[in-house]
N, C-alpha and C positions, 0 to 999 in steps of 0.2 A: 463688328458684327458678332465675333466669337464671344466677346464679353456679354453682349446683350442676349445671346443664345443661352448662356449659363444663367443670367439674371431671370429671363422669362421662364425657363424651366423651373428654377427655384420657386418663383412665385406661383406658378401653376401647380407645383407639388403642394405648396402651402395651402392654396385655395381649395384643393381637393384632397386634403390629407386623410380625412376619414374614409372617403371612398377608395382611395389608393390602398389603405390598410385592409379594407374588406377584400379588394381584388387580390392583394398579396396573400391573404389567408387562403383564397382559392388556388393560387399558384403553389403554395406550400402543400395543399391537399393533392394537387395534380402531380407534384414532384414525388410525393409519397406513393401515388399510384404507379408511376414509372419505376420506382425503386422496388416496391414490394410485390407488385402484380406478378412479375416473372417467378419470384420465389414461391408464390402460391400455386403456380402451375408447373413446378419443377419435376413433376412425376414423369415427364418425357422431354427430350430436347425440343421436339416440335412445339409443344405447348409452351415451353419456356420462351422460345423465340417469338411465338405468337403473342405472349404476354408483353414482351418488350415492345413489339410493334404496336399493339393495341394501346399500351400506356403512352407511347410517343404521340400517337394520333389523337388521343384524348387530351393530352397536354396542348397540342397545337390547336385543337378546336377551341379550347379555353383561351389560348393566346390570341386567336383571331378575334374573339369577342372583346377581349380586353383592349386590343389594338384599336378597334373601332371606337371604343369609349374614350381612350386617351386622345384620339384625333379630335373629338368634340371638346375635350378639356383644353387642348391647345388653341381652339378657336373661340375660347372664352364662353362656351355654351354651358348651360346648366345640365348636369348629367346625374342620372339616378341608377342605382344598382338594379332596379327593376327592368332596365333596358338591356341587361346582359344577355338573357336568352335570345332576344331579337337580334342583337349584334352577332351572337354566335351563329345563328342561322343565316344571317346575311353574308357572313364570311366563311360559310361551310366549305365551298370548293377550294378557295385559296388556302384554307387551313389544312385540308387534306393534301394539297399539292406540296406545301412547305413541310408537312409531316413526312410525306414520302421521301422528299429530298433529305430530311434529317436522318431517316432510317438508312438511306444509302450512304450518307456520310459516316454514320456509326460503323457500318460494315467496312467501309474503305479504311477508316482510321484504325479500327480494332483488328482487322484481318489482313487487308491488302497491304497497308503500310508496313506492318511488322514483317510480312512475308518478304517484301523486297529489301528491307533493311537486313534481314538475315542472309539473303542471297549475296549481298555485298557486291564488290566490283563496280565497274563503270555503269553497267546496266541497272543493277540493283539500286545503287546510290542515286543514279539519274532519275529513275522512276519515283523513288521515295522523295527526292527533292521536289519533283514536279507535283506530287500529291500534296506535300506540305504547303508549298507556295500557293497552289490553286485553292486549297482549302482555306488558307488565311485570307486570300483575296475575296473568296466567296463570303466568309464570315463578316468581313468589313462591308462588302457590298450589300449583304442581306439586310443591313440596318435600314435600307431604303425600301425594302419590299413592302412592308405593311403601310408606311406613309404613301407610297405610290399607289397601292391598290385602293386604299381608303379615300385618298384625296383626288386622284386623277383617273386611273385606268379602269378599275372594276373588271380587270382581266388579268388572271394570274400569269399567263404566258408573257404578256407585255410587261407586267410588273417585274418579272424575273429578268427579262432582257434589259430593261431600262435601269434596273438596279446596278448591273455591271457597267453599263454606259456611264451612269452617274459617278460611279467610283473612279473611273479613268478620267472623267472630266473634272472631278473635284477630289483628287487624291488626298491633298493635304487636309481638307475639311473632313473627308471620310475617316482619316486616321484620327483626327480630333474627336469625332463622334465615338470612334472605337475606344479611345483612351477614356473618354467620359463614361462610357458604358462599363468599362472595367472598374473605374473609380466608384461608381454607384454600386456595383456588385460587391466590391470589397467593403464599402461602408455598410451595406446591408447585412453583411455577416455579423456585425456587432449587435444587430437588433433581431437576429434569427430570421432575417429577410422579411420583416414586417414593414419597415420603412428604411430607405426609400423603396427597396424591393424591385421585383421584375416589372411591376406596373409602371414605376417611375422611369425605368430604362426605356420602356415603350414610349412614354410621354417625352422623354429626351429625344428619341428618334423623330417623333412627330413634330416637335418644335424645331429641331434642326432642319428637317426637310422643308417645313413651311417657310422658314426664313430663307433657306437657300433657293427656294422657288422664285423669290422676288428677283433674283439675278436673271432668271430666264424671262420673266415678265418684262424686265427693263431692256434686255437685249432684243426682245421681240419688238418692243416699241421704238428702240434705237438701234437699227441693224448695223450701223457703222461705228458703234461705241466700242471703246477699249474694254475687253473682257476682264482686264486686271484692275480697272478703275470703276468699280460699281459704287454709286453714291448710297452706301448702306445707311447713313444717317437719315436720309430722306425716305428710303424704302421701308425702314422699320418704324417710322414716326407714328403711324397709326397704332401699331402694337404698343409702342412706348406710352402713348396717351391712354390706352385702355388699361395698362398696368397702373399708371399714375404714380405720383410721388408717394413713397411708403417709408415708414419708420419702423424700427423694431418694436417700439411701444405700441404703435398702431396695429401691428400684426398680431401681437399677443393680447392686447386690450383694445380692440377696435371701438368699443363703446366710449372710451375716454378721449378719442380723437375729436 
């Protein structure tokens, strides 16, 4: 299943390469807003902080729209950049929610964590350790937030809660997704984040969650089944058929196949 997750993501990226590139241009623009907006408002501490918060919220609004589009890509649907404004509006509330959480995380990591590290001692190191591990767990669990919201819940609070539950129920797979996200991020640095970029990371999360969801469909249909023996070959067969047999020549020169 892990191998097929990588394979499907690769082909989904290839099939939507131009659209992902356009989405990544938007991510680069939004990153610029996050970085430079506070400096434009640095005439007072209040406005500088306001600029940071506004930049993060604008970034997450765009993130929510892109997440909805990558969900459609993972379902083999035809997607157009023209649908981005609609997707942003559809995910307005969950985007603001995750943006607020991101702002709180920035404060905790940049202010609270260093404060307790400087205190030292049992209490200081204990609290700092708690902050570190809880932040790491949340980062890994948050990979499920947008797939959950877009595919199942439509409720930000439930998506947050189930993201954490999914992490603890699929710890190994969640770490696998996290490693894949880091890999895509590192590779993206060589192309100035144009390809694969942030959009491809969102697509990776959508594909991973979609395939992992088959596990729960199977267990619901077979209550007594062994949770460690999921027939993945059968469960992903439909997706495998939709991808079909492909060759490198066919991918680059499809008209010659």
